[in-house]
Legacy VTK file of the C-alpha trace (Angstrom):
# vtk DataFile Version 3.0
C-alpha trace
ASCII
DATASET POLYDATA
POINTS 334 float
114.767 106.056 91.320
116.390 102.738 92.207
112.902 101.013 92.321
112.956 97.889 89.525
116.467 99.560 88.206
119.655 97.905 87.236
122.832 99.335 89.449
126.432 98.042 88.972
128.981 98.568 91.804
132.529 98.129 90.754
134.579 96.824 93.718
131.269 95.608 94.931
133.093 92.787 97.708
134.491 95.741 99.410
133.287 97.417 102.678
131.193 100.054 100.914
129.761 97.428 98.568
128.618 95.015 100.879
126.881 97.413 103.074
125.451 99.343 100.165
123.791 96.237 98.651
122.338 95.450 102.279
120.676 98.628 102.320
119.623 99.059 98.756
117.766 95.500 98.640
116.074 96.236 101.652
115.124 99.952 100.358
114.257 99.845 96.964
113.977 96.402 95.776
116.403 96.827 92.126
115.593 94.618 89.467
119.377 93.504 88.979
122.170 94.385 90.934
125.498 93.542 89.663
128.794 93.352 92.064
131.796 93.368 89.506
134.941 92.504 91.222
137.775 90.210 90.542
138.035 88.148 93.579
135.727 84.932 93.204
136.210 83.839 96.657
134.985 87.056 98.271
132.043 87.119 95.431
131.526 83.351 96.756
131.249 84.543 100.365
129.098 87.440 99.519
126.751 85.262 97.849
126.364 83.064 100.530
126.241 86.043 103.176
123.215 87.215 101.061
121.374 83.940 100.959
122.006 83.574 97.006
119.426 86.727 96.589
118.463 86.436 92.899
118.482 89.900 92.474
122.178 90.064 92.597
124.640 88.991 89.992
128.166 88.715 90.156
130.538 89.050 87.414
134.197 88.220 87.712
136.017 91.284 86.102
138.817 93.964 86.572
138.040 98.070 85.646
141.568 97.610 83.857
139.551 95.106 81.308
137.376 97.223 79.197
136.019 94.175 77.022
134.495 93.074 80.178
133.399 96.140 81.710
131.308 96.154 78.252
129.451 93.007 78.813
128.809 93.834 82.682
127.458 97.013 81.845
124.599 95.594 79.482
121.543 97.110 80.851
122.522 99.287 83.456
120.842 102.540 84.546
123.142 103.581 87.600
126.978 102.975 88.463
128.924 103.326 92.278
132.495 103.379 91.234
133.959 101.314 94.474
137.007 99.837 92.813
140.600 100.775 93.403
143.975 100.304 94.859
143.528 102.197 98.446
146.166 101.041 100.753
148.888 103.684 100.919
152.181 101.936 101.385
150.824 99.169 98.830
150.488 102.356 96.178
154.065 103.734 96.943
155.401 100.623 96.525
153.350 99.553 93.082
152.940 102.763 91.651
152.347 101.131 88.184
149.653 98.988 89.340
148.182 101.806 91.352
147.712 103.945 88.171
146.508 101.039 86.149
143.835 100.633 88.473
142.907 103.811 89.742
143.346 106.218 86.590
143.281 103.839 83.640
140.283 101.959 85.012
138.528 104.913 85.630
139.128 105.829 81.964
137.491 102.819 80.746
134.503 103.033 83.072
133.638 106.401 82.075
133.954 105.382 78.151
132.029 102.217 78.873
129.375 104.215 80.778
128.807 106.412 77.961
129.125 104.030 75.267
126.296 102.046 77.327
124.152 104.970 77.910
124.089 104.748 81.715
121.891 107.280 83.344
124.072 108.191 86.287
127.417 107.424 87.828
129.131 108.161 91.228
132.542 107.343 91.932
133.881 107.192 95.501
136.773 109.026 96.289
139.066 109.908 99.571
140.011 112.645 101.593
143.744 112.096 100.448
142.842 113.183 96.858
142.556 116.764 98.579
146.227 118.342 98.529
147.520 114.754 97.746
151.127 113.868 99.094
150.753 110.137 98.291
150.392 108.184 94.993
147.135 106.506 95.890
145.962 110.079 96.580
147.300 111.627 93.307
145.844 108.797 91.370
142.240 109.651 93.005
142.441 113.375 92.408
143.037 112.594 88.785
140.050 109.809 88.717
137.787 112.806 90.233
138.769 115.286 87.370
138.223 112.532 84.857
134.480 111.528 85.999
134.198 115.397 86.329
135.174 116.087 83.275
133.283 113.046 81.703
130.378 115.008 81.811
131.635 117.518 79.036
131.710 114.653 76.365
128.627 112.248 77.312
127.066 113.925 74.567
123.684 112.427 73.492
124.249 109.513 75.635
123.073 111.719 78.501
125.344 110.099 81.297
125.715 112.185 84.289
129.045 111.908 86.562
129.580 112.967 90.262
131.986 111.942 92.819
131.611 111.787 96.546
134.508 112.097 98.922
134.937 111.017 102.721
137.422 109.951 105.217
137.982 107.088 107.292
135.410 104.537 107.511
134.739 103.506 111.403
135.488 99.827 111.809
136.009 98.734 107.773
137.560 95.656 107.434
141.869 96.585 107.122
141.072 100.076 109.130
142.577 101.630 112.201
139.834 100.359 114.751
139.782 96.658 113.741
143.721 96.806 113.737
144.210 98.107 117.236
141.440 95.616 118.699
142.921 92.595 117.099
146.189 93.740 118.728
144.572 93.701 121.930
142.712 90.825 121.900
145.827 88.984 121.022
147.396 90.229 124.500
148.912 93.388 123.011
149.736 95.940 125.902
151.026 98.854 123.595
149.160 99.839 120.589
151.514 101.517 117.340
150.804 105.115 117.127
152.578 106.642 113.810
152.493 110.289 115.432
150.935 111.883 118.321
150.015 114.992 116.683
148.121 112.907 113.728
143.971 113.476 113.069
141.896 112.237 110.837
138.349 112.685 109.374
135.682 109.554 110.624
132.411 108.739 108.912
130.230 105.306 109.282
129.499 103.449 106.435
125.932 104.428 106.537
126.908 108.101 106.510
129.139 107.359 103.305
126.174 105.376 101.538
123.786 108.145 102.624
126.320 110.372 100.923
126.202 108.470 97.816
122.150 108.388 97.730
122.288 112.320 98.110
124.549 112.405 94.972
122.549 110.387 92.824
119.197 112.071 93.844
120.917 116.165 93.583
123.545 115.544 91.177
123.484 117.825 87.755
127.168 116.323 86.864
130.399 117.189 87.737
130.058 117.989 91.376
132.053 116.730 94.434
130.034 115.943 97.508
131.557 115.787 100.897
129.985 115.041 104.199
130.539 117.125 107.499
131.695 114.352 109.613
133.656 114.835 112.820
137.765 114.404 113.403
139.100 112.497 115.810
143.243 112.265 117.311
144.499 108.718 116.690
146.055 108.921 119.877
142.372 109.095 121.047
141.497 106.284 119.127
144.275 104.168 120.526
143.035 105.449 124.427
139.016 104.510 123.672
140.125 100.742 122.556
143.445 100.577 125.036
143.109 102.777 127.846
147.060 103.298 128.554
149.552 106.081 128.055
152.045 103.799 127.369
151.780 103.482 123.302
154.572 103.323 120.974
155.147 105.946 118.454
156.686 104.239 115.102
157.008 107.055 112.993
154.603 108.046 109.756
154.489 105.549 106.967
155.438 106.350 103.507
153.182 108.793 102.057
150.995 109.417 105.072
150.308 112.800 106.328
149.396 114.495 109.788
146.168 115.655 108.897
143.813 115.150 105.965
141.758 117.624 104.385
138.821 117.395 101.808
138.488 120.765 100.724
141.343 122.938 99.943
142.033 126.814 100.075
142.054 126.467 96.037
139.124 124.533 96.129
137.125 127.212 97.983
136.274 129.293 95.043
133.951 126.864 93.902
132.863 125.303 96.951
129.270 125.898 98.454
127.759 124.954 102.075
124.708 122.839 102.721
123.124 121.733 106.019
124.997 118.558 106.342
127.399 118.504 103.233
129.407 120.618 101.202
129.328 120.583 97.375
132.542 121.457 95.059
131.525 122.464 91.663
133.483 122.035 88.498
135.715 124.970 87.376
135.016 124.190 83.750
132.850 125.691 81.543
131.603 128.195 84.291
129.725 124.897 86.100
130.587 126.793 89.443
128.102 129.558 88.809
125.211 127.504 87.414
122.270 127.807 89.626
120.782 124.329 88.868
124.428 123.222 90.294
124.383 125.715 93.236
120.589 125.056 94.298
120.295 126.489 98.145
124.223 126.588 98.897
125.992 129.184 100.315
129.264 129.859 99.187
132.196 129.212 101.421
134.647 132.008 101.941
137.595 132.477 99.806
140.571 130.400 101.648
138.294 128.064 103.453
139.687 125.051 104.014
138.068 121.589 105.646
140.812 119.985 106.926
140.765 117.225 110.010
142.886 119.269 112.734
141.051 122.558 112.085
137.608 120.644 112.037
134.992 122.391 114.462
133.474 118.611 115.083
135.319 116.291 117.174
134.475 112.389 117.863
135.060 112.040 121.810
136.584 108.988 123.320
133.311 108.839 124.869
131.456 108.618 121.535
133.877 106.086 119.853
133.394 103.944 122.591
129.358 103.933 122.191
130.175 103.264 118.746
132.426 100.426 119.208
130.010 98.852 121.690
127.226 99.191 119.112
128.770 97.578 116.357
130.985 95.299 117.783
129.858 92.388 116.067
130.810 93.863 112.408
134.028 95.800 112.969
136.136 94.338 110.345
133.619 92.391 108.521
132.839 94.801 106.211
LINES 1 335
334 0 1 2 3 4 5 6 7 8 9 10 11 12 13 14 15 16 17 18 19 20 21 22 23 24 25 26 27 28 29 30 31 32 33 34 35 36 37 38 39 40 41 42 43 44 45 46 47 48 49 50 51 52 53 54 55 56 57 58 59 60 61 62 63 64 65 66 67 68 69 70 71 72 73 74 75 76 77 78 79 80 81 82 83 84 85 86 87 88 89 90 91 92 93 94 95 96 97 98 99 100 101 102 103 104 105 106 107 108 109 110 111 112 113 114 115 116 117 118 119 120 121 122 123 124 125 126 127 128 129 130 131 132 133 134 135 136 137 138 139 140 141 142 143 144 145 146 147 148 149 150 151 152 153 154 155 156 157 158 159 160 161 162 163 164 165 166 167 168 169 170 171 172 173 174 175 176 177 178 179 180 181 182 183 184 185 186 187 188 189 190 191 192 193 194 195 196 197 198 199 200 201 202 203 204 205 206 207 208 209 210 211 212 213 214 215 216 217 218 219 220 221 222 223 224 225 226 227 228 229 230 231 232 233 234 235 236 237 238 239 240 241 242 243 244 245 246 247 248 249 250 251 252 253 254 255 256 257 258 259 260 261 262 263 264 265 266 267 268 269 270 271 272 273 274 275 276 277 278 279 280 281 282 283 284 285 286 287 288 289 290 291 292 293 294 295 296 297 298 299 300 301 302 303 304 305 306 307 308 309 310 311 312 313 314 315 316 317 318 319 320 321 322 323 324 325 326 327 328 329 330 331 332 333
């Protein structure tokens, strides 16, 4: 599918974009890979990192700017939408800006992909879009709905849209693991814990990328793909990095949840289970009973909830330590 193709990644200088770029250039040899983002310094750093590979093209642009998107999308076959305002407190204190990027930007991208007859689009989502309590999650839920509905008006362009949803990416730039490690490196004796009960889903960048490939290969249009991944207690993350019982509880930040969900009880009516992932099918147009979309999936029980606190799969402190040991040189880099 991707061999000699033309691909565009919005927010392509971020954690996902840089890791995806490395893998797809090695595995598929696309004709052109367009990195679309608004930070010129990150683009310059990324170009140097990839030794100015001629297959990579950099476009300075914002997904809020529809005209610029139209220019960047010429000849593009496949799009991965990774651009977003993602930091929960930032979104809470800058709500208008969050909506402009995560909702208006999604609408711009959908319209341009249809107009330019892009073949397939996969949008990255988050566990915070499931039963959202913060603005970031609410805007990503709206974005998910927009991409799903995009399939109903793509018309003769034939553009297909799907979504992948996953949890916290292990070791990604700005995430809790490099944050804790930096405190320890600076001589800190205590780590800040928001709440001792807090749990989170954990996924590696490589697993997230494989889920995107799964979506591209499987999609009919309108599906939300959810990787089966382990949960972990935030207190265990802290103990893995600094074995101490003296960590400081500082309280939940604005917009934070104790536990994250990726499938709600209401979603269960439209959800099917596969070997290593779930798929929420769209409720519109009876697409949730379409055999092509269901494939070999098994319907989950009504009322099923996929939540980080009731997950059957848990990551141990030992497993996290092993992961850190094998990835120490790249933690916080992407």
